[in-house]
N, C-alpha and C positions, 0 to 999 in steps of 0.2 A: 419601142423606139420610134416607129412610124407615127403612133398616136401622139407622142410627145412633140415630135417635129411639126405635126399638123396643128397642135394646140399652140405652139410657139408662133407659127405662121399666122394663125388666126388672131392671136394677141397683138402681134406686130401690125396687122392690117387694121384691127380695131383702134389701136393707138394712133395710127396714121390718120384714120378717119376723124378721130377726136382733134388732132392737130389741124387738119384741113377744115373742120367745122369752126374752130376758133380763129383760123386765118380767113374765114369766109370764102373758102374754095369749094366746099361741099356741105351738103345738108347732114342732119343727124340720121339715125336709122329709120326715121319716118319721113325723111326728105325735107325737113324744115331747116331753113337757114337761120343762123344766129340773129341777124337783123330782123327777121320775121318774128321770132320769139320775143325779141326786145321791144317790138311794137304792140304786143298783145295787151288787151285790156285787163283790168284787175279780175274780171270774171273768168277770163281764159286762164290766167295764172292760177287762180284758185281751183278751178274745176279740171284742169289738165294735170295729170300726175306723172307724166313720163318725159318731162323736159328738164326738171331740176338736176337730174343726173348728168345731163349734158352741159348745163351751165356751170355746175360745180362738181366735177369728177373727183373721185377719191380712189384710194388703193384697195379698198375692200368692197365686197359685194353689198348691195342694198336690195331693194324690192324689185328693181327692173333688170331682168336678165339680159336685155338687149343693149345695155350700156357698157361701153369699154371701161375697163379698170385701168387706173394709172399704173405705169411701171416706171422704173428709175429713169429710163431714157426719155420718156414723155415728160416726166416732171422737169427734167433739165431743159427740154425744149421750151416748156411753159415759162420757166424761170428766166431763160436767156432771151426770148423773143419779146421785144417791147410791144409789138403789135398784139401779141396774145395777152400780155399783161394789161394793156389798155382795154382790150375786149373783156377780159375777166372783170375789170373794174366797172365797165359798162353794165355787165350782168349784175354785179353787186349793187350798183346804184338802182337798177330796175327793181330788184327785189326789195331793197330798202324802201323805195318809194311805195311799193305795193304794201309793205308793212306799216307805212306811216312813219318811217324813220328817215333821217337825213345824215349825210356824210359831209364833213368839212375838215379842212386842215387848219389847226390853230397856229401852228408853226410849220415850216417846210417839212419836217419829219414827224410831226405829231398829228395823228389821225383821230378824229372824234366822230362818233356816231351817237346821235341822240334822237329823241322823239321830235317829230316835226310839229311845230306849233299850229300849223295850218290844217293838217289832216290826220294826226295820230288818232284822235278820238274816233273819227269815222272809220279809218282803215283798220284799226285794231278790233273792231266789232266782228270782223270775219275770221280773226285768228286768236284773239285773246279769250278763249273759251276752254273749259276743261277737256283734256284729251285731244286737243286739236292736232291734226296731221302736220300743220306748219311748224310745230315744235321739232319734228324730225327734220324738216327742211333747214331749220336754224342749225341743228347739229351738223348736218351735211355741209352747210355753207362754212361754218367755223373750221371744220376738219379740212375741207378743200382749200380754203385760203391759206391755212398753215402749210399743207403739203405742197402747195404751188408757190411758196415763197412770199406770201402776203400776210405774214403773221401779225404785223401791226394792225391790219384791218380786221383780222380775226379777233384780236384782243379788244379792239374798239367795239366790235359788235358784241362780244361777250360782256364788256363793261356796261353797255347800254342795256342788254338783256338782264344783267344782274340788278340794275336799278328797277327795271320793270318787275322783275321777280319779287324784289323786296316789297313792292306795293301790291302785288297780285299773287302772292305765294300760294294761296289756297286755290286759285284758278289754275295756275301753271303746274304746281306740284313739285315737291322736292326731288323726285326721281328725274323729272325733265331737266331741272336745273343742274343736277349732278351730271347728266349726259352732256349738257353744254360745257360744263366745267371740264369734264374728262376729254371731250373733243379738243379743247384748247390745250390742256396739259399734256395729253398723250401725243399730240402732233406738232407742238411748238418746236421750231428748229428742225423740222423733218428734212 
C-alpha cells in the first residue's frame, strides 16, 4: 500500500514537472528550459538523445527512464491549456525544421506538412539513412501529437512521411513505416 502511494505521488510530481516545463516555469530533469532546447542547433538536436521525450511526451515508456509518462489528468491539461498547445506546436515546428520539413495551413483547419524546398535535401542527409534513430523520434512525435489532442498534425506528419517512404522505402524500411502507421492508428482520437 505504501509503495503504491509513493509511486502515485512520484507520478503526480513528474506530471506536474512536465506541465511546468511546457508552461516554461521549470526545466526538465536536466534543468533545461523549453526555450533553451528550441534554440538548439541541428547538431545539438541530432546528438542529444534525452530531450525528445520532454518535447513529445507519451503514455508508455521509452528509452529514457527519467522522463515523465503522460497520465489522463496531464493529457487533459495539455489539451485544455492554449499556452501548452502553442508550445507543443513550437516544438513540432523546431523538429520539422531540423528534418527539412515545413508546416502550413492550406485552410483554417487543414494542416499540411511537406518537404522544405529550401533545405530538405541537406537536412535529410542526417536522418534519411538505414536504421536511423530519428525514425523512432518520428514515431514518438506522431504518438504524442495524437495523445495530446493534435491528431491533425500527426496525420499531416504521417502523410508527409508516407510520401518520403514511397520514394525511399529501401532506406527507411517497411518495419519503420509500419511503426509510424501504427503510432497514428493506435493513438488517433486518444
